C-alpha positions as CSV (number, residue, x, y, z in Angstrom):
1,M,5.7,2.5,27.7
2,K,4.7,5.1,25.1
3,K,1.1,6.4,25.0
4,V,-0.4,6.7,21.5
5,F,-3.3,9.0,20.5
6,I,-5.0,7.8,17.3
7,L,-6.8,10.4,15.2
8,G,-9.1,8.2,13.1
9,S,-9.1,4.9,14.8
10,T,-11.8,3.1,12.7
11,G,-10.3,3.8,9.3
12,S,-7.8,1.5,7.6
13,I,-4.7,3.2,9.0
14,G,-6.2,3.5,12.5
15,V,-7.2,-0.2,12.6
16,N,-3.8,-1.2,11.3
17,C,-2.1,1.0,14.0
18,L,-4.1,-0.8,16.7
19,N,-3.1,-4.2,15.2
20,V,0.6,-3.1,15.5
21,I,0.1,-1.9,19.1
22,N,-1.6,-5.2,19.9
23,R,1.7,-7.0,18.9
24,F,3.8,-4.8,21.1
25,K,1.7,-4.5,24.3
26,D,4.8,-4.0,26.5
27,D,5.9,-1.0,24.4
28,F,2.7,1.0,23.7
29,E,-0.7,1.8,25.2
30,V,-3.6,3.6,23.6
31,S,-4.5,6.8,25.4
32,G,-7.0,8.3,23.0
33,L,-9.2,7.3,20.0
34,T,-11.2,9.5,17.7
35,I,-13.8,8.6,15.0
36,N,-16.3,10.3,12.8
37,S,-19.4,8.1,13.4
38,N,-18.5,4.3,13.5
39,T,-19.5,4.0,17.1
40,E,-20.0,0.2,16.9
41,L,-16.4,-0.4,16.1
42,L,-15.3,2.3,18.5
43,L,-17.0,0.5,21.4
44,E,-15.2,-2.7,20.5
45,Q,-11.9,-0.7,20.5
46,I,-12.7,0.9,23.9
47,R,-13.4,-2.5,25.5
48,K,-10.1,-3.9,24.2
49,Y,-7.7,-0.9,24.6
50,K,-9.3,1.1,27.4
51,P,-8.4,4.6,26.3
52,R,-8.9,7.5,28.7
53,V,-10.1,9.8,26.0
54,V,-12.4,9.2,23.0
55,V,-13.7,11.8,20.4
56,V,-16.8,11.4,18.2
57,R,-17.0,14.1,15.5
58,D,-20.6,13.3,14.6
59,K,-22.8,14.7,17.4
60,N,-25.7,12.4,16.8
61,A,-23.4,9.4,16.9
62,A,-21.9,10.8,20.1
63,K,-25.3,10.8,21.7
64,R,-25.7,7.1,20.9
65,I,-22.7,6.0,23.0
66,S,-22.6,8.7,25.7
67,D,-24.1,6.3,28.3
68,K,-22.2,3.2,27.1
69,L,-18.7,4.3,28.0
70,P,-16.8,2.7,31.0
71,D,-15.8,4.7,34.0
72,G,-12.7,6.8,33.5
73,C,-13.2,7.1,29.7
74,N,-13.9,10.8,28.8
75,L,-16.0,11.7,25.8
76,F,-15.3,14.7,23.6
77,V,-17.6,15.7,20.8
78,G,-17.4,17.5,17.4
79,E,-14.6,19.4,15.8
80,E,-14.1,21.3,19.0
81,G,-13.7,18.0,20.8
82,L,-10.9,16.9,18.4
83,I,-9.0,20.1,19.1
84,K,-9.6,20.0,22.9
85,A,-8.6,16.3,23.2
86,S,-5.4,17.0,21.2
87,I,-4.6,19.8,23.6
88,E,-5.5,18.0,26.9
89,A,-5.0,14.2,26.4
90,E,-1.9,12.5,27.6
91,Y,0.2,11.0,24.8
92,D,3.7,10.7,23.4
93,I,2.8,9.8,19.8
94,F,0.1,11.4,17.8
95,M,-1.1,9.1,15.0
96,G,-2.6,11.3,12.4
97,A,-4.7,8.7,10.6
98,M,-7.8,10.8,9.8
99,V,-8.4,11.4,6.1
100,G,-8.9,15.0,4.8
101,F,-8.7,18.6,5.9
102,A,-10.4,17.9,9.2
103,G,-7.1,16.4,10.5
104,L,-5.2,19.7,10.2
105,A,-6.3,21.6,13.3
106,P,-5.8,18.7,15.9
107,T,-2.5,17.9,14.3
108,I,-1.3,21.5,14.7
109,E,-2.2,21.3,18.4
110,A,-0.1,18.1,18.8
111,V,2.8,19.8,17.0
112,K,2.5,22.8,19.4
113,R,3.0,20.3,22.3
114,G,6.2,19.0,20.8
115,K,4.9,15.5,20.2
116,R,6.0,13.0,17.7
117,I,3.6,13.1,14.7
118,A,3.2,9.8,12.9
119,L,1.6,11.4,9.9
120,A,-0.7,9.5,7.6
121,N,-2.9,12.6,7.0
122,K,-1.2,14.0,3.9
123,E,-3.6,16.9,3.7
124,T,-2.0,18.5,6.7
125,L,1.2,19.2,4.7
126,V,-0.6,19.7,1.4
127,V,-2.7,22.6,2.6
128,A,-0.4,24.1,5.3
129,G,3.0,22.7,4.7
130,E,5.0,25.8,5.4
131,L,3.1,26.7,8.5
132,V,3.3,23.1,9.9
133,T,7.0,22.6,9.2
134,N,7.8,26.0,10.8
135,L,5.8,25.0,13.9
136,C,7.7,21.7,14.1
137,R,11.0,23.5,14.2
138,E,9.7,26.0,16.8
139,N,8.3,23.3,19.1
140,A,10.9,20.5,18.6
141,S,8.1,18.3,17.2
142,E,9.1,15.6,14.7
143,I,7.1,14.2,11.8
144,I,7.7,10.5,11.0
145,P,5.7,9.8,7.8
146,V,3.3,6.8,7.6
147,D,2.5,6.9,3.9
148,S,4.4,4.0,2.5
149,E,6.1,6.2,-0.1
150,H,7.3,8.8,2.3
151,S,8.3,6.3,4.9
152,A,10.4,4.6,2.2
153,I,12.1,7.9,1.4
154,Y,12.6,8.7,5.1
155,Q,14.3,5.3,5.6
156,C,16.5,5.7,2.4
157,L,17.7,9.1,3.7
158,I,18.9,7.9,7.1
159,G,22.6,8.6,7.3
160,E,22.6,10.5,4.1
161,N,23.4,14.2,3.3
162,L,20.3,15.9,1.8
163,N,22.6,18.1,-0.3
164,E,23.7,14.9,-2.1
165,V,20.2,14.0,-3.2
166,E,19.6,14.3,-6.9
167,K,15.9,13.4,-6.8
168,L,13.2,11.6,-4.9
169,I,11.3,8.9,-6.9
170,L,7.8,8.3,-5.7
171,T,6.3,5.0,-6.9
172,A,2.6,4.7,-7.8
173,S,0.6,1.5,-8.4
174,G,-1.4,3.2,-11.2
175,G,-4.6,2.2,-9.5
176,P,-7.5,0.2,-11.0
177,F,-7.5,2.2,-14.3
178,L,-3.8,1.9,-15.2
179,N,-4.5,-0.1,-18.3
180,K,-7.7,1.7,-19.3
181,D,-7.8,4.5,-21.8
182,K,-9.1,8.0,-21.0
183,L,-12.5,7.3,-22.8
184,F,-13.2,4.7,-20.2
185,F,-13.3,7.4,-17.5
186,E,-16.6,8.7,-19.0
187,N,-18.5,5.7,-17.8
188,A,-16.3,4.4,-14.9
189,T,-18.5,3.2,-12.0
190,V,-17.9,3.8,-8.3
191,D,-17.4,0.1,-7.8
192,E,-14.8,-0.1,-10.5
193,A,-12.9,2.9,-9.1
194,L,-12.9,1.3,-5.6
195,N,-11.5,-2.0,-6.9
196,H,-7.8,-1.3,-6.1
197,P,-5.5,-4.1,-7.3
198,N,-3.0,-3.9,-4.4
199,W,-4.1,-2.0,-1.4
200,K,-7.1,-2.1,1.0
201,M,-7.9,1.5,1.8
202,G,-10.8,3.8,2.6
203,S,-13.1,5.0,-0.1
204,K,-11.7,8.5,-0.5
205,I,-8.1,7.6,-0.8
206,T,-9.0,4.7,-3.1
207,I,-10.7,7.1,-5.5
208,D,-7.7,9.4,-5.2
209,S,-5.5,6.4,-6.3
210,A,-7.8,5.8,-9.3
211,T,-7.4,9.5,-10.4
212,M,-3.7,9.6,-9.3
213,M,-4.5,12.6,-7.2
214,N,-3.2,10.6,-4.3
215,K,0.2,10.7,-5.9
216,G,-0.1,14.4,-6.6
217,L,-0.8,15.1,-3.0
218,E,2.2,12.9,-2.1
219,V,4.4,15.0,-4.3
220,I,3.3,18.2,-2.4
221,E,3.8,16.4,0.9
222,A,7.3,15.2,-0.1
223,H,8.3,18.7,-1.0
224,W,7.5,19.9,2.6
225,L,8.7,16.8,4.4
226,F,12.1,16.7,2.8
227,G,12.6,20.3,1.9
228,L,13.4,19.6,-1.8
229,P,12.1,21.6,-4.8
230,V,9.4,19.9,-6.9
231,D,11.7,19.6,-9.9
232,K,13.7,17.1,-7.8
233,I,10.6,14.9,-7.2
234,E,9.6,12.3,-9.8
235,V,6.6,9.9,-10.1
236,V,7.1,6.5,-11.6
237,I,4.3,3.9,-12.0
238,H,5.3,0.6,-10.4
239,P,2.2,-1.8,-10.6
240,Q,3.5,-4.4,-8.2
241,S,3.8,-1.9,-5.2
242,I,6.9,-3.7,-3.9
243,I,9.3,-0.8,-4.2
244,H,7.6,1.8,-2.1
245,S,9.9,4.7,-3.2
246,M,13.5,5.5,-4.0
247,V,16.2,8.2,-3.6
248,Q,18.7,8.9,-6.4
249,F,21.9,10.6,-5.3
250,V,24.3,12.8,-7.2
251,D,26.7,10.0,-7.9
252,G,23.9,8.2,-9.8
253,S,23.3,5.5,-7.2
254,I,19.7,4.7,-6.1
255,K,18.5,3.5,-2.7
256,A,15.1,1.8,-2.5
257,Q,12.9,0.5,0.3
258,L,11.0,-2.7,-0.6
259,G,8.2,-4.6,1.1
260,L,4.8,-6.2,0.7
261,P,1.9,-3.7,0.3
262,D,1.1,-3.8,4.0
263,M,0.5,-0.6,5.9
264,K,1.5,-2.2,9.2
265,L,5.2,-1.9,8.2
266,P,5.4,1.9,7.9
267,I,3.1,2.3,10.9
268,Q,5.4,0.2,13.0
269,Y,8.4,2.1,11.8
270,A,6.8,5.5,12.7
271,L,5.9,4.2,16.2
272,T,9.3,2.6,17.0
273,F,11.8,4.8,15.2
274,P,14.8,4.8,15.6
275,E,14.5,1.1,16.6
276,R,13.3,-1.8,14.4
277,L,11.3,-4.3,16.5
278,Q,11.0,-7.9,15.3
279,N,7.5,-8.8,14.1
280,D,5.6,-11.7,12.6
281,F,4.3,-10.0,9.5
282,D,4.5,-11.7,6.1
283,R,7.9,-11.5,4.4
284,T,8.8,-10.4,0.9
285,S,9.9,-13.2,-1.4
286,L,11.6,-11.8,-4.5
287,P,11.6,-15.1,-6.4
288,E,7.8,-15.4,-5.8
289,I,7.3,-11.8,-7.1
290,G,9.4,-12.6,-10.2
291,S,9.6,-9.2,-11.9
292,L,9.3,-5.5,-11.1
293,T,8.2,-3.1,-13.8
294,F,8.1,0.7,-14.2
295,F,6.4,3.2,-16.4
296,E,6.1,7.0,-16.8
297,P,2.6,8.3,-15.8
298,D,0.4,9.6,-18.6
299,L,-0.4,13.2,-17.5
300,T,-3.0,13.6,-20.3
301,K,-4.9,10.6,-18.9
302,F,-4.3,11.3,-15.2
303,E,-5.0,15.0,-15.2
304,C,-5.2,15.2,-11.4
305,L,-1.5,14.4,-11.1
306,K,-0.7,17.3,-13.4
307,L,-3.0,19.6,-11.5
308,A,-1.1,18.8,-8.3
309,F,2.3,19.6,-9.9
310,D,0.8,22.9,-11.2
311,A,-0.6,23.8,-7.8
312,I,2.6,23.3,-5.9
313,N,4.5,25.3,-8.6
314,D,1.9,28.1,-8.3
315,G,2.4,28.1,-4.5
316,G,0.5,30.0,-1.8
317,T,-3.0,28.6,-1.2
318,A,-3.2,26.8,-4.6
319,P,-2.6,23.4,-3.0
320,C,-5.3,24.2,-0.4
321,I,-7.8,24.9,-3.2
322,L,-6.7,21.8,-5.0
323,N,-7.2,19.6,-2.0
324,A,-10.6,21.1,-1.0
325,A,-12.0,20.9,-4.5
326,N,-10.8,17.3,-4.8
327,E,-12.4,16.3,-1.5
328,V,-15.8,17.7,-2.6
329,A,-15.5,16.3,-6.1
330,V,-14.6,12.8,-4.9
331,N,-17.5,12.9,-2.5
332,K,-19.8,13.9,-5.3
333,F,-18.6,11.0,-7.4
334,L,-19.0,8.5,-4.5
335,N,-22.6,9.8,-4.2
336,K,-23.1,9.3,-8.0
337,E,-23.7,13.0,-8.5
338,I,-20.9,13.4,-11.1
339,K,-19.0,11.2,-13.5
340,F,-15.5,10.0,-12.7
341,S,-14.2,12.1,-15.6
342,H,-15.7,15.3,-14.0
343,I,-13.4,15.2,-10.9
344,P,-10.4,17.0,-12.6
345,L,-12.9,19.4,-14.3
346,L,-14.3,20.6,-11.0
347,I,-10.8,21.0,-9.5
348,K,-9.7,23.1,-12.5
349,R,-12.8,25.3,-12.2
350,A,-12.0,25.9,-8.5
351,L,-8.3,26.7,-9.2
352,D,-9.5,29.3,-11.8
353,K,-12.2,30.7,-9.6
354,V,-10.9,30.9,-6.0
355,E,-8.2,33.5,-5.4
356,T,-4.7,32.2,-4.5
357,V,-3.2,34.0,-1.5
358,F,0.6,33.9,-1.0
359,S,2.3,33.5,2.4
360,P,-1.1,32.7,4.1
361,D,-1.6,32.5,7.8
362,L,-3.6,29.7,9.3
363,G,-6.9,31.7,9.3
364,T,-6.4,32.3,5.5
365,V,-5.9,28.6,4.9
366,F,-9.2,27.8,6.7
367,E,-11.0,30.5,4.8
368,C,-9.6,29.3,1.5
369,D,-10.7,25.8,2.2
370,K,-14.2,27.0,3.2
371,Q,-14.6,29.2,0.0
372,T,-13.4,26.4,-2.3
373,R,-15.8,23.8,-0.8
374,E,-18.8,26.2,-1.1
375,F,-17.9,26.9,-4.7
376,V,-17.5,23.3,-5.8
377,L,-20.7,22.3,-4.0
378,T,-22.6,24.6,-6.4
379,I,-21.2,23.2,-9.7
380,T,-21.5,19.9,-11.5
């Protein structure tokens, strides 16, 4: 039985991971859960899965449950607690389901321990891809991607020679604003941006889908995951979200991985690889779907996608600046402090203002993230 440590257990990926584990009780057990502040749901998860370790990032929230934990369940608190638990907890698989830069440090500790990383936290590779992939090689740690797009590519590459790959094709739903013109962005509301047509996700990643920054971050992640240059990575809009991504080979053939838009599928794959265990999830019916369509993304409308391509081409800490600026800008939009159309503007200003450092060490990455956030917080 494999022990699973879930970084971000109350988010959409974390909850779906627990749903998968619940279906395979003889194969997996939960050894650790971490949250930001949703202690009510955490307590339910503790009662059901009986982890030995829990982490609450929000210190006030931690105080609320410190006397409600069962015997044998150890509580860690804050950012330091995340790192300490990643170092000390007993687990075989580290499910990186926390959204944002905060997932980087604990993931690195899991990599250093040579664990399997089921990676849903794309920011880990966006901001420190070279450092993390080098650490994986040094510590015999494997990353199995959980993002549906990267999981699809991973599956398509099994048994193939990477030298025979012509390009990776990442599919994108286009989000809630696919059929809106750019002028609509000036008055787009938070509720409209959160109304994704296909996926049920957390607020931050849903806004990223609306701006298509999510796809830009996935391009950077794919570059590090699969070791291919950015000019071999293409984005195609596929509104039905049935083909999760594709690989085109040098002979012109294309392999695709298809499935319903359900995150339980890539989560299960990351947990059980190289096996495929039978499940009772809904099946894809192509006759019911009827047709699949594809479009090129409009980079003048979806500026964030272009900014991501520019950042990875610039290299160094440019993707770190991009990510930090985007996290702050999205939070400002969710709090109704800026317009939806201002998100790429704030990111551009950060990329122009904050110095890009090439071949950064981990300390430089953390400092770059800090400087970028401080700068973007001061502008509107």
